[in-house]
DSSP file (Angstrom, degrees, kcal/mol; ACC not computed):
  #  RESIDUE AA STRUCTURE BP1 BP2  ACC     N-H-->O    O-->H-N    N-H-->O    O-->H-N    TCO  KAPPA ALPHA  PHI   PSI    X-CA   Y-CA   Z-CA
    1    1 A X     >        0   0    0      0, 0.0     4,-2.2     0, 0.0     5,-0.2   0.000 360.0 360.0 360.0 -38.7   -9.6   -3.4   -8.7
    2    2 A X  H  >  +     0   0    0      1,-0.2     4,-2.4     2,-0.2     5,-0.2   0.863 360.0  55.0 -66.0 -34.1   -8.8    0.1   -7.6
    3    3 A X  H  > S+     0   0    0      2,-0.2     4,-2.4     1,-0.2    -1,-0.2   0.910 109.6  46.8 -63.8 -41.6  -12.1    0.3   -5.7
    4    4 A X  H  > S+     0   0    0      2,-0.2     4,-2.8     1,-0.2    -2,-0.2   0.887 111.2  51.5 -66.0 -40.3  -11.1   -2.9   -3.8
    5    5 A X  H  X S+     0   0    0     -4,-2.2     4,-2.2     2,-0.2    -2,-0.2   0.903 110.8  48.4 -65.6 -39.7   -7.7   -1.5   -3.1
    6    6 A X  H  X S+     0   0    0     -4,-2.4     4,-2.3     2,-0.2    -2,-0.2   0.915 111.8  49.6 -63.0 -44.3   -9.2    1.7   -1.8
    7    7 A X  H  X S+     0   0    0     -4,-2.4     4,-2.3     1,-0.2     5,-0.3   0.922 111.0  49.5 -60.1 -44.4  -11.6   -0.2    0.4
    8    8 A X  H  X>S+     0   0    0     -4,-2.8     4,-2.8     1,-0.2     5,-1.3   0.912 110.4  50.4 -61.0 -43.4   -8.8   -2.3    1.8
    9    9 A X  I  <>S+     0   0    0     -4,-2.2     5,-2.8     1,-0.2     4,-0.2   0.895 115.4  42.1 -66.2 -39.2   -6.7    0.7    2.5
   10   10 A X  I  <5S+     0   0    0     -4,-2.3    -1,-0.2     3,-0.2    -2,-0.2   0.810 123.7  35.7 -76.3 -29.9   -9.6    2.5    4.4
   11   11 A X  I  <5S+     0   0    0     -4,-2.3    -2,-0.2    -5,-0.2    -3,-0.2   0.771 132.9  18.9 -95.2 -28.3  -10.8   -0.6    6.3
   12   12 A X  I  <5S+     0   0    0     -4,-2.8    -3,-0.2    -5,-0.3    -2,-0.1   0.791 129.1  33.3-114.4 -39.8   -7.6   -2.5    7.1
   13   13 A X  I > <S+     0   0    0     -5,-1.3     3,-1.4    -4,-0.2     4,-0.2   0.919 112.1  54.6 -87.7 -46.3   -4.6   -0.2    6.8
   14   14 A X  G > <S+     0   0    0     -5,-2.8     3,-0.9     1,-0.3    -4,-0.1   0.859 103.7  53.9 -60.9 -40.4   -5.9    3.2    7.9
   15   15 A X  G >  S+     0   0    0      1,-0.2     3,-1.3    -5,-0.2    -1,-0.3   0.516  80.6  95.2 -76.3   0.8   -7.3    2.1   11.3
   16   16 A X  G <  S+     0   0    0     -3,-1.4    -1,-0.2     1,-0.3     3,-0.2   0.740  90.7  37.6 -66.2 -22.3   -4.0    0.5   12.4
   17   17 A X  G <> S+     0   0    0     -3,-0.9     4,-1.9    -4,-0.2    -1,-0.3  -0.245  71.5 137.2-120.3  46.6   -2.8    3.6   14.3
   18   18 A X  H <> S+     0   0    0     -3,-1.3     4,-2.2     1,-0.2     5,-0.2   0.854  72.0  55.1 -63.4 -34.4   -6.1    4.8   15.7
   19   19 A X  H  > S+     0   0    0     51,-0.5     4,-2.9     1,-0.2     5,-0.4   0.905 108.4  48.9 -61.5 -41.0   -4.5    5.6   19.1
   20   20 A X  H  > S+     0   0    0      1,-0.2     4,-2.2     2,-0.2    -2,-0.2   0.847 110.1  52.1 -67.3 -34.0   -2.0    7.8   17.4
   21   21 A X  H  < S+     0   0    0     -4,-1.9    -2,-0.2     2,-0.2    -1,-0.2   0.886 115.5  40.1 -69.2 -38.9   -4.8    9.5   15.5
   22   22 A X  H  < S+     0   0    0     -4,-2.2    -2,-0.2    -5,-0.2    -1,-0.2   0.903 126.2  34.2 -77.0 -40.0   -6.8   10.2   18.7
   23   23 A X  H  < S-     0   0    0     -4,-2.9     3,-0.3    -5,-0.2    -3,-0.2   0.861  88.1-172.4 -84.5 -37.7   -3.8   11.2   20.8
   24   24 A X     <  -     0   0    0     -4,-2.2     2,-0.3    -5,-0.4    -1,-0.1  -0.297  41.5 -74.9  72.7-165.2   -1.6   12.9   18.2
   25   25 A X        -     0   0    0      9,-0.1    -1,-0.2    -4,-0.1     9,-0.1  -0.721  53.2-162.8-131.0  82.2    2.0   13.9   19.1
   26   26 A X        -     0   0    0      7,-0.4     7,-2.5    -2,-0.3     2,-0.7  -0.340  14.5-134.6 -68.2 144.1    1.7   17.0   21.3
   27   27 A X  E     +A   32   0A   0      5,-0.2     2,-0.4    -2,-0.1     5,-0.2  -0.884  37.6 164.8 -99.1 113.7    4.8   19.2   21.8
   28   28 A X  E >   -A   31   0A   0      3,-2.6     3,-1.6    -2,-0.7    -2,-0.0  -0.992  58.8  -7.7-137.8 129.9    5.0   20.0   25.4
   29   29 A X  T 3  S-     0   0    0     -2,-0.4    -1,-0.1     1,-0.3     3,-0.1   0.854 127.5 -54.8  56.9  37.9    7.9   21.4   27.5
   30   30 A X  T 3  S+     0   0    0      1,-0.2     2,-0.3    -3,-0.0    -1,-0.3   0.513 121.3  91.5  78.1   5.4   10.3   21.2   24.6
   31   31 A X  E <  S-A   28   0A   0     -3,-1.6    -3,-2.6    -5,-0.0     2,-0.5  -0.920  74.2-120.5-129.1 156.9    9.7   17.5   24.0
   32   32 A X  E     -A   27   0A   0     -2,-0.3     2,-0.8    -5,-0.2    -5,-0.2  -0.855  22.0-145.3 -95.8 126.9    7.3   15.5   21.8
   33   33 A X        -     0   0    0     -7,-2.5    -7,-0.4    -2,-0.5     3,-0.1  -0.826  16.3-144.7 -94.0 110.5    5.0   13.1   23.7
   34   34 A X        -     0   0    0     -2,-0.8    -9,-0.1    -9,-0.1     3,-0.1  -0.278  30.7 -88.8 -70.0 160.7    4.4   10.0   21.6
   35   35 A X        -     0   0    0      1,-0.1    -1,-0.1   -10,-0.0   -15,-0.1  -0.300  57.7 -83.9 -64.7 156.1    1.0    8.2   21.8
   36   36 A X        -     0   0    0    -17,-0.2     2,-0.2    -3,-0.1    -1,-0.1  -0.368  47.7-140.4 -62.5 136.5    0.6    5.6   24.5
   37   37 A X        -     0   0    0     -3,-0.1     2,-0.2    -2,-0.1    33,-0.1  -0.638  12.6-160.3 -97.6 155.3    1.9    2.2   23.5
   38   38 A X        -     0   0    0     31,-1.2     2,-0.3    -2,-0.2    30,-0.0  -0.505  16.7-117.9-118.5-167.7    0.4   -1.2   24.3
   39   39 A X        -     0   0    0     -2,-0.2    30,-0.4    28,-0.1     2,-0.4  -0.865  10.2-156.4-131.9 163.6    1.9   -4.6   24.3
   40   40 A X        -     0   0    0     -2,-0.3     2,-0.4    28,-0.1    26,-0.2  -0.973  15.9-162.9-138.0 130.9    1.7   -8.0   22.6
   41   41 A X  E     -B   65   0B   0     24,-2.2    24,-2.9    -2,-0.4     2,-0.4  -0.938   5.1-170.9-118.1 134.9    2.9  -11.1   24.4
   42   42 A X  E     -B   64   0B   0     -2,-0.4     2,-0.4    22,-0.2    22,-0.2  -0.937  10.0-170.2-124.2 145.3    3.7  -14.4   22.7
   43   43 A X  E     -B   63   0B   0     20,-2.1    20,-2.8    -2,-0.4     2,-0.5  -0.975  11.4-172.4-132.3 119.7    4.5  -17.9   24.2
   44   44 A X  E     -B   62   0B   0     -2,-0.4     2,-0.5    18,-0.2    18,-0.2  -0.962   4.8-170.7-119.3 129.4    5.7  -20.5   21.8
   45   45 A X  E     +B   61   0B   0     16,-3.1    16,-2.7    -2,-0.5     2,-0.3  -0.970  19.1 155.7-116.6 128.0    6.2  -24.1   22.7
   46   46 A X  E     +B   60   0B   0     -2,-0.5     2,-0.3    14,-0.2    14,-0.2  -0.989  15.6 174.9-148.6 155.9    7.9  -26.5   20.3
   47   47 A X        -     0   0    0     12,-1.3     2,-0.4    -2,-0.3    12,-0.2  -0.935  20.5-135.2-149.2 171.6    9.8  -29.7   20.1
   48   48 A X        -     0   0    0     -2,-0.3     2,-0.4    10,-0.2    10,-0.2  -0.999  16.2-171.8-136.0 137.1   11.2  -31.9   17.4
   49   49 A X  E     -C   57   0B   0      8,-3.0     8,-2.9    -2,-0.4     2,-0.8  -0.992  20.2-136.7-131.5 134.0   11.0  -35.7   17.1
   50   50 A X  E     -C   56   0B   0     -2,-0.4     6,-0.3     6,-0.2     3,-0.1  -0.804  19.5-179.3 -89.5 114.0   12.7  -38.0   14.7
   51   51 A X  E    S-     0   0B   0      4,-1.9     2,-0.3    -2,-0.8    -1,-0.2   0.942  73.0 -10.3 -77.7 -51.0   10.2  -40.6   13.6
   52   52 A X  E >  S-C   55   0B   0      3,-1.3     3,-1.9     0, 0.0    -1,-0.3  -0.881  89.3 -86.4-136.8 169.7   12.5  -42.5   11.3
   53   53 A X  T 3  S+     0   0    0     -2,-0.3     3,-0.0     1,-0.3    -2,-0.0   0.760 127.6  36.6 -53.8 -28.0   16.0  -41.6   10.1
   54   54 A X  T 3  S+     0   0    0      1,-0.1    33,-2.8    32,-0.1     2,-0.4   0.403 111.2  66.3-104.2   2.2   14.7  -39.5    7.1
   55   55 A X  E <   +CD  52  86B   0     -3,-1.9    -4,-1.9    31,-0.2    -3,-1.3  -0.974  52.8 177.9-133.8 123.3   11.6  -38.0    8.7
   56   56 A X  E     -CD  50  85B   0     29,-2.3    29,-2.9    -2,-0.4     2,-0.4  -0.930  11.6-156.9-119.4 147.9   11.3  -35.5   11.6
   57   57 A X  E     -CD  49  84B   0     -8,-2.9    -8,-3.0    -2,-0.4     2,-0.4  -0.974   4.5-168.7-127.2 138.2    8.1  -34.0   13.0
   58   58 A X  E     - D   0  83B   0     25,-3.1    25,-2.2    -2,-0.4     2,-0.2  -0.872   5.7-160.6-131.2  97.8    7.9  -30.7   14.9
   59   59 A X  E     - D   0  82B   0     -2,-0.4   -12,-1.3    23,-0.2     2,-0.4  -0.537  12.2-166.5 -73.3 143.9    4.7  -29.7   16.7
   60   60 A X  E     -BD  46  81B   0     21,-3.0    21,-2.6    -2,-0.2     2,-0.4  -0.999  12.4-175.8-135.2 135.9    4.3  -26.0   17.5
   61   61 A X  E     -BD  45  80B   0    -16,-2.7   -16,-3.1    -2,-0.4     2,-0.4  -0.999   7.2-176.3-127.3 130.4    1.9  -24.2   19.9
   62   62 A X  E     -BD  44  79B   0     17,-3.1    17,-3.2    -2,-0.4     2,-0.5  -0.995   8.8-165.2-128.0 130.3    1.8  -20.4   20.1
   63   63 A X  E     -BD  43  78B   0    -20,-2.8   -20,-2.1    -2,-0.4     2,-0.5  -0.970   8.5-164.3-113.3 130.7   -0.4  -18.4   22.4
   64   64 A X  E     -BD  42  77B   0     13,-3.4    13,-2.4    -2,-0.5     2,-0.5  -0.960   0.9-163.5-120.9 122.4   -0.7  -14.7   21.6
   65   65 A X  E    S-B   41   0B   0    -24,-2.9   -24,-2.2    -2,-0.5    10,-0.1  -0.895  73.7  -2.5-103.8 131.9   -2.1  -12.3   24.3
   66   66 A X  S >  S-     0   0    0     -2,-0.5     3,-0.7   -26,-0.2    -1,-0.2   0.963  86.8-144.8  56.8  63.6   -3.3   -8.8   23.1
   67   67 A X  T 3  S+     0   0    0     -3,-0.3     2,-0.7     7,-0.2     7,-0.5  -0.220  73.0  19.6 -61.0 149.0   -2.4   -9.2   19.4
   68   68 A X  T 3  S-     0   0    0      1,-0.2    -1,-0.2     2,-0.1   -28,-0.1  -0.265  81.6-139.3  86.6 -38.9   -1.2   -6.1   17.5
   69   69 A X  S <  S+     0   0    0     -2,-0.7   -31,-1.2    -3,-0.7    -1,-0.2   0.713  72.7 111.6  63.2  19.9   -0.1   -4.1   20.5
   70   70 A X  S    S-     0   0    0     -3,-0.3   -51,-0.5     2,-0.3   -50,-0.2   0.412  96.3 -97.6-105.1   1.2   -1.6   -1.0   18.9
   71   71 A X  S    S+     0   0    0      1,-0.4     2,-0.4   -32,-0.2   -54,-0.1   0.190  87.8 123.0 100.7 -17.1   -4.5   -0.3   21.2
   72   72 A X        -     0   0    0    -56,-0.2     2,-1.3     1,-0.1    -1,-0.4  -0.691  66.9-125.5 -80.4 130.5   -7.0   -2.0   19.0
   73   73 A X        +     0   0    0     -2,-0.4     2,-0.3    -3,-0.1    -5,-0.1  -0.628  38.7 168.3 -86.5  93.8   -8.7   -4.8   20.9
   74   74 A X        -     0   0    0     -2,-1.3    -7,-0.2    -7,-0.5    -8,-0.2  -0.777  41.7-102.0 -94.5 149.0   -8.3   -8.0   19.0
   75   75 A X        -     0   0    0     -2,-0.3    -8,-0.2     1,-0.1    -1,-0.1  -0.362  43.1 -95.2 -69.5 151.9   -9.2  -11.3   20.8
   76   76 A X        -     0   0    0    -10,-0.1     2,-0.3     1,-0.1   -11,-0.2  -0.259  46.2-147.7 -59.8 155.9   -6.3  -13.5   22.2
   77   77 A X  E     -D   64   0B   0    -13,-2.4   -13,-3.4    -3,-0.1     2,-0.4  -0.948  18.1-161.0-133.9 150.1   -5.3  -16.2   19.9
   78   78 A X  E     -D   63   0B   0     -2,-0.3     2,-0.4   -15,-0.2   -15,-0.2  -0.996  14.3-170.0-126.9 134.3   -3.9  -19.7   20.1
   79   79 A X  E     -D   62   0B   0    -17,-3.2   -17,-3.1    -2,-0.4     2,-0.4  -0.989   3.8-176.8-130.0 129.1   -2.2  -21.2   17.0
   80   80 A X  E     +D   61   0B   0     -2,-0.4     2,-0.3   -19,-0.2   -19,-0.2  -0.963  12.7 153.3-125.9 144.2   -1.2  -24.9   16.7
   81   81 A X  E     -D   60   0B   0    -21,-2.6   -21,-3.0    -2,-0.4     2,-0.4  -0.974  31.2-133.8-158.9 171.3    0.7  -26.5   13.8
   82   82 A X  E     -D   59   0B   0     -2,-0.3     2,-0.5   -23,-0.2   -23,-0.2  -1.000  11.5-156.3-135.7 135.2    2.9  -29.4   12.8
   83   83 A X  E     -D   58   0B   0    -25,-2.2   -25,-3.1    -2,-0.4     2,-0.5  -0.947  10.0-164.3-111.1 129.4    6.0  -29.2   10.6
   84   84 A X  E     -D   57   0B   0     -2,-0.5     2,-0.5   -27,-0.2   -27,-0.2  -0.962   2.0-166.7-117.2 127.4    7.1  -32.3    8.8
   85   85 A X  E     -D   56   0B   0    -29,-2.9   -29,-2.3    -2,-0.5     2,-0.5  -0.954   3.0-170.3-119.3 126.0   10.5  -32.6    7.3
   86   86 A X  E     -D   55   0B   0     -2,-0.5     2,-0.5   -31,-0.2   -31,-0.2  -0.960   5.7-166.1-113.6 129.6   11.5  -35.3    4.9
   87   87 A X              0   0    0    -33,-2.8    -2,-0.0    -2,-0.5     0, 0.0  -0.956 360.0 360.0-118.2 130.4   15.2  -35.8    4.0
   88   88 A X              0   0    0     -2,-0.5    -1,-0.1     0, 0.0   -34,-0.0   0.389 360.0 360.0-110.5 360.0   16.4  -37.9    1.1
């Protein structure tokens, strides 16, 4: 189990700040220059509909551009789902 935890830490957790590892935090002119930041943009569309008095349905669509925002290039993602609520 410890071997798997070590593998997960080196493969999944450690590379998350690769830009910070490459750039570092140089001290220049009396200030610390942080590593360059990137962005993540999300668009979420949702609505809710009451099918019958005790049941509502909520479809959700999310589009994610440039996931993680850490400089690691993950592909853009689209996520769709449905939430169903029953009230008794």
